[in-house]
Structures are given as structure tokens and as C-alpha cells.
N, C-alpha and C positions, 0 to 999 in steps of 0.2 A: 676929853677923848680917854675912853678904854682902849690900851695896847695888848696886843699878844704877839708871843714869841713862837714862832712854827719853827722847829729845827728840821734840815733838810727840805724845805720847802722849794727848791727849785723844779722839781721834779716828782711823778707818781703821787703817791698819796699826801706826801706832804702839800703838794702844789693845791690839791683839791681841799684839803683842810685850809690853806690860807685863803683863798679865793672865797669860800663859804662865810670864813671870819670877816674878812674885809666887806662881803656883801652884807653882812650883819652888823655893820657900825664900827668895827675893829679897825685902830691902826696896825698895821702886821708888820712885824719886822721877820724880814724872809731871810732866815737863815741857810749857810749854803757852805759847802768846802771846795769842792771840785766842779761843782755845777754850777760855775759863774753866768754862763748864758742862760741857763733854765730860771735862775734867781732874776736875773735883768727882766727875764720874760714874765715870769710871774709878777714881778711889781708892774710892768708894763699893763698886763691885763687887767690887773687891779684899778690901777689909776685911769685906763678906759674905761672901765664900768664906775668911774664916779667915786673911789674909793682910797684910801692914802696907804701908802707902804714903803719900806725901806729896804735892800738887801744888807744884810750882815753877815760877812767872812769871819769863819773858825775853826779850826780843826779840831775836833771833839777828842781827838786822840791825844790832843796835850789837855791836861790837867788845868794847866795856867790859862788856856784858851776858853777852857769850859767853863772855869770859875769866871772868868772877865766876860762873858759875853751877854749877862743879864745888865751889867753895868755900862755895855755899849749901846743898849737899847733904850735910852733914856732920851728923852725929847720934851722940849718945854710945849705944855697943854696936854701930853700923854701919859697915862697913869699905867704903868704895864701892871695888869693884874691876873693875865692869863699865860702860862707856858704848855706848848703842847711838845713833848718827847718823841717825835718821830723819827728822827734819823737813826740809821742803824746799819751796822754791816751783816751781810748773810753769806758766809762761807762755807763749803762743803768739808765737812770732815768726820771722821768718826772714831770711836775709842780706838781701832789699834794704831792708827796715825795721826792722831790729834796732835798739835806740838804747843809747845808753853808760848811761842809767841803769838801762835792764832788763840789763846785763851786770852792772854791780856791784851791783845787786839780787840776781840769782843768786849770784855770787861770794859774796858777802857772808855770804849764810844757807845755800847750798849747799855750799860750799868751806872759806871763812874761818874758820866758826863750826865744825865739824868738829875744822878743825886745834888751835884755841885750846882746845878742849875736850879734845883727846888731849892735848894738852902739860899741861893742869892735872891731869887724872887721872893720870898718870904721874909728876908732882911730888910728889903726896899719897900714892901707893900706899903701904899700909903694909907694914912688914919682913915678908918670909916669903910674901907674896901675889904671885900672878902676875896681871896685869891683862889686861883683853878689852875690844879696841874693837871694833864692827860698824858698817862703814857702807854704808848704802843708796845704790847706784846703780841701773842700770837697763840691761836688755839691749839699750837702742838703741845702746850703745856698741859691740858686737858687729854692728849690725845699723847702720850709719849712713845717715841722709837729712838734709836740710837743714830739717825741720820742727824747730820749738820749738831754736831755732839756740842760745842763751844758756843756755837750760837744759843742753842737749846737753854744752855747752863745761863748764858747770861739775860737771857728774858725769864727763865725760874727767878734770878736775882731780883729783876725789876718788877715781877709781880710781886715778891716778897715786899720789896722796897715801898710799891703802892701803899699797900695794908698800912706798913710801921709810919710813912709819912702821914697817911691822914688819919692815925692816932696822935701822933706828935704833933701836929701843925695845926689840929682842929685848936678853936672854931675859925681861926682867922683866913685856913687853907682849906680848901678841899681837893682831894686826891682821888683820881679814876682811872682806869685801865680802860684800854679797847683791845679785844683780842681779834683781830682779822681772819679768816680763813683765807685762801686762795683767791687773790684778788686781781693780781695782774702778772703777765707772763714775765718769767724771770729767765736768767742767765741758762738755766739746767735745764729748760723746756724749747721745744720745737714751736710753731704757732700750733701746728695738727695736735700735737700733744697737750698742749695748754688747753686747747677749746675742750677736747675729751676730758681731762682732769676739772677743769673749771666747775663742772656739773656732777662730777662723781661724788655725790655728797647724798646724805638722805631726802632732801628736797628737790635735789635736781635742779638746782637755780644758782648760778653764779654770782658770787657776791661781787659787787660793784663798789667803785670809788663814792657813790651816791648813796649806797645804804653806810659806808662808814661816815660819811660827810651826817647823814641824820641822825647815827649814835654820837656824834661831838654836839651835834644841835642841842639831842636831849640832853646831853650832861651838862652844857652850859646853862640851857633854861630851867634845870631843875636844882635848883638850891638845896636840897633835901637828902643828895643821893653825895656818899662819899665813901672812900673805901672799899669799892667793888669794880669788878672789872664787867663790861659788857661782850659777849662773845658774839661776833657777828660773823657766820661761817656757814650759814645752810645748812648745820648741824653736823657738820663735817667731823666735829670732836667726838661724835657719838660712834664714829666707824671703827675705833679700836685697831687701826691698821698697824704691821709690823715695821712698815717702812713710811717714809715721808710720802706725801701725796704725790710728789716729782716722779716717784719710782714705784706707784701702785701698781705696777703691770708686770715688776719684775719677780721672778719666782725666787731670785737670790741676789745677793749684793756682794 
């Protein structure tokens, strides 16, 4: 049976990815750090639907724990061939106030951990199997503004890493990215503001987790794609806003 590791799979987009991969026949390792209850719920739902899954805890801010995570996803009869680097932190800062601590925290979780996971997956990949790594980046990379500075820098690094890993690990491992637009309500939005901002894009259509799942399934099912990033944002990256969409009505910041 093929296995897939999804980081941050206890909640939100990661949970949707985990459920979809399980539905498609993968044994899913549901990674979590603080969302233990959510991870257990994800595993329970997978099992209730007839799939197989296991929750695995790791603090991706720790290089040691991130490096060991793939090794903890070994089970008899399961070949780990896929890793979806979904987990990330998203903290608001800007150039005048960004701190070294925030920079280090974003880089450790959003960039270093995906690298260590990719290295570990490639090392243990069974013979005659082609691996797949999918990194979650952000449409902000195609629509730069100075909000969420250290978060954006970490995702810029992950975007570059996606391309370099695709070069370095071919032909044994494919590496792809998905760049979502605004999908779920965040900490910086009220429900009313989110509803308005969700459709503030050229297509006037809000991105959903189902859209992102379809992107993931396309990548999994298409063996000829590697080294690229699918932007799933209803054209949000075309707007060229000077501020993040969360502040798109503000005249100054």
C-alpha cells in the first residue's frame, strides 16, 4: 500500500488533503503539533470512510523532529512515496518591525522543515517507486507586497526550493508546488470581511479547499509534471495590490 505524509493535517487545508489522499487509496500519516484533537478527528473520519491513517506528532520548528518525522512514518506493508508540506505559520509583520525571532520561526517551519522532510523521503524511497513532494506556497509570491514580511520570505524560499529539488531529485522524485489564494478565514479577518475579501479577485469566485484538492489530485495523477507551481487563486495574483488582501480596503497602513 502506498503511503502519504501530510503535515498540518489536523485542520483546515491539510485535513482536506489528508481525507482526499485516503479516499484515493493512500495510507495517510496525519502530522500535527498542537492540533492533537483535530488530528485524531481526521484519522477517525478517514477510518470511518474505509481508509487507513495514523496520527504522528512533531514540532517542525525543531530540526531534529522534522528530520525524524519521515522515519516515524514507517509501517509494515506501507511504502511512503508522497509528502505534502502543508504545515506553516502565518504571522503578521512588516519591514519596520520584523524581528529576528519571527524570521527564524518562519524559516524553520515553512522552509527548513520541508527541505528536511524531502531529503528523508528521498533517502527511504523504495526501489522501483517514484516519489512525490508537494509544497504549499502562496499566490503572494506572484503579487508581492510588504505585509506578512517574514512569512512571505519563507514562502519565496520554499518556491525556489521546489524548483531546485525537482532538478536535484529527478528522476526518482517529482516535486511540485500549489499556490493558493485566499481560501479560509484567518485570524486577521472577521466573518463579514472574509466573505467580502474571498471574492475580491478577477473571477469574483472564492477559492475553496475542494479547488486545492483538485489541484493536488491533478499533480498526483500526472507523472509528467515536476518543478512547477499551480496557482489556484481565481486570478488574485493579477491584481497587483500594494497591501495583502486582508487589508485591501485600507488606504494606508
